PyMOL commands that place a pseudoatom at each C-alpha (Angstrom):
pseudoatom trace, name=CA, resn=UNK, resi=1, chain=A, elem=C, hetatm=0, pos=[57.345, -85.615, -31.442]
pseudoatom trace, name=CA, resn=UNK, resi=2, chain=A, elem=C, hetatm=0, pos=[57.452, -82.428, -29.422]
pseudoatom trace, name=CA, resn=UNK, resi=3, chain=A, elem=C, hetatm=0, pos=[57.133, -79.178, -31.374]
pseudoatom trace, name=CA, resn=UNK, resi=4, chain=A, elem=C, hetatm=0, pos=[58.442, -76.023, -29.692]
pseudoatom trace, name=CA, resn=UNK, resi=5, chain=A, elem=C, hetatm=0, pos=[58.905, -72.398, -30.663]
pseudoatom trace, name=CA, resn=UNK, resi=6, chain=A, elem=C, hetatm=0, pos=[62.391, -71.219, -29.688]
pseudoatom trace, name=CA, resn=UNK, resi=7, chain=A, elem=C, hetatm=0, pos=[61.886, -67.773, -31.200]
pseudoatom trace, name=CA, resn=UNK, resi=8, chain=A, elem=C, hetatm=0, pos=[62.536, -68.930, -34.775]
pseudoatom trace, name=CA, resn=UNK, resi=9, chain=A, elem=C, hetatm=0, pos=[59.162, -70.533, -35.514]
pseudoatom trace, name=CA, resn=UNK, resi=10, chain=A, elem=C, hetatm=0, pos=[58.088, -74.107, -34.874]
pseudoatom trace, name=CA, resn=UNK, resi=11, chain=A, elem=C, hetatm=0, pos=[60.988, -76.552, -34.415]
pseudoatom trace, name=CA, resn=UNK, resi=12, chain=A, elem=C, hetatm=0, pos=[61.528, -80.109, -33.334]
pseudoatom trace, name=CA, resn=UNK, resi=13, chain=A, elem=C, hetatm=0, pos=[64.770, -81.580, -32.034]
pseudoatom trace, name=CA, resn=UNK, resi=14, chain=A, elem=C, hetatm=0, pos=[66.224, -84.794, -33.401]
pseudoatom trace, name=CA, resn=UNK, resi=15, chain=A, elem=C, hetatm=0, pos=[66.148, -87.354, -30.559]
pseudoatom trace, name=CA, resn=UNK, resi=16, chain=A, elem=C, hetatm=0, pos=[69.441, -88.880, -31.756]
pseudoatom trace, name=CA, resn=UNK, resi=17, chain=A, elem=C, hetatm=0, pos=[71.712, -85.883, -32.389]
pseudoatom trace, name=CA, resn=UNK, resi=18, chain=A, elem=C, hetatm=0, pos=[69.782, -82.938, -30.907]
pseudoatom trace, name=CA, resn=UNK, resi=19, chain=A, elem=C, hetatm=0, pos=[69.735, -80.969, -34.180]
pseudoatom trace, name=CA, resn=UNK, resi=20, chain=A, elem=C, hetatm=0, pos=[66.960, -78.412, -34.555]
pseudoatom trace, name=CA, resn=UNK, resi=21, chain=A, elem=C, hetatm=0, pos=[64.707, -78.940, -37.575]
pseudoatom trace, name=CA, resn=UNK, resi=22, chain=A, elem=C, hetatm=0, pos=[62.507, -76.098, -38.829]
pseudoatom trace, name=CA, resn=UNK, resi=23, chain=A, elem=C, hetatm=0, pos=[58.858, -76.894, -39.499]
pseudoatom trace, name=CA, resn=UNK, resi=24, chain=A, elem=C, hetatm=0, pos=[56.126, -75.268, -41.558]
pseudoatom trace, name=CA, resn=UNK, resi=25, chain=A, elem=C, hetatm=0, pos=[52.706, -75.335, -39.868]
pseudoatom trace, name=CA, resn=UNK, resi=26, chain=A, elem=C, hetatm=0, pos=[49.428, -75.540, -41.768]
pseudoatom trace, name=CA, resn=UNK, resi=27, chain=A, elem=C, hetatm=0, pos=[45.830, -75.959, -40.644]
pseudoatom trace, name=CA, resn=UNK, resi=28, chain=A, elem=C, hetatm=0, pos=[43.850, -78.776, -42.288]
pseudoatom trace, name=CA, resn=UNK, resi=29, chain=A, elem=C, hetatm=0, pos=[40.279, -79.515, -41.169]
pseudoatom trace, name=CA, resn=UNK, resi=30, chain=A, elem=C, hetatm=0, pos=[40.877, -77.884, -37.791]
pseudoatom trace, name=CA, resn=UNK, resi=31, chain=A, elem=C, hetatm=0, pos=[44.100, -79.860, -37.154]
pseudoatom trace, name=CA, resn=UNK, resi=32, chain=A, elem=C, hetatm=0, pos=[47.578, -78.339, -37.277]
pseudoatom trace, name=CA, resn=UNK, resi=33, chain=A, elem=C, hetatm=0, pos=[49.821, -80.268, -39.659]
pseudoatom trace, name=CA, resn=UNK, resi=34, chain=A, elem=C, hetatm=0, pos=[53.601, -79.826, -39.520]
pseudoatom trace, name=CA, resn=UNK, resi=35, chain=A, elem=C, hetatm=0, pos=[56.046, -80.549, -42.341]
pseudoatom trace, name=CA, resn=UNK, resi=36, chain=A, elem=C, hetatm=0, pos=[59.787, -80.145, -42.330]
pseudoatom trace, name=CA, resn=UNK, resi=37, chain=A, elem=C, hetatm=0, pos=[60.790, -76.997, -44.199]
pseudoatom trace, name=CA, resn=UNK, resi=38, chain=A, elem=C, hetatm=0, pos=[63.178, -77.351, -47.089]
pseudoatom trace, name=CA, resn=UNK, resi=39, chain=A, elem=C, hetatm=0, pos=[66.340, -75.355, -46.780]
pseudoatom trace, name=CA, resn=UNK, resi=40, chain=A, elem=C, hetatm=0, pos=[68.705, -74.254, -49.495]
pseudoatom trace, name=CA, resn=UNK, resi=41, chain=A, elem=C, hetatm=0, pos=[72.450, -74.316, -49.033]
pseudoatom trace, name=CA, resn=UNK, resi=42, chain=A, elem=C, hetatm=0, pos=[74.317, -71.025, -48.805]
for i in range(1, 42): cmd.bond("trace and resi %d" % i, "trace and resi %d" % (i + 1))
show_as sticks, trace
zoom trace
């Protein structure tokens, strides 16, 4: 998985549909761990 910052924080793109998925980054034992952020509907 490739994580990029497109100006809106860390994101990864779905390899199937190209959708951008927002990630939350956290440091654990010197390693950066990414988790998909939950979003709420508008």
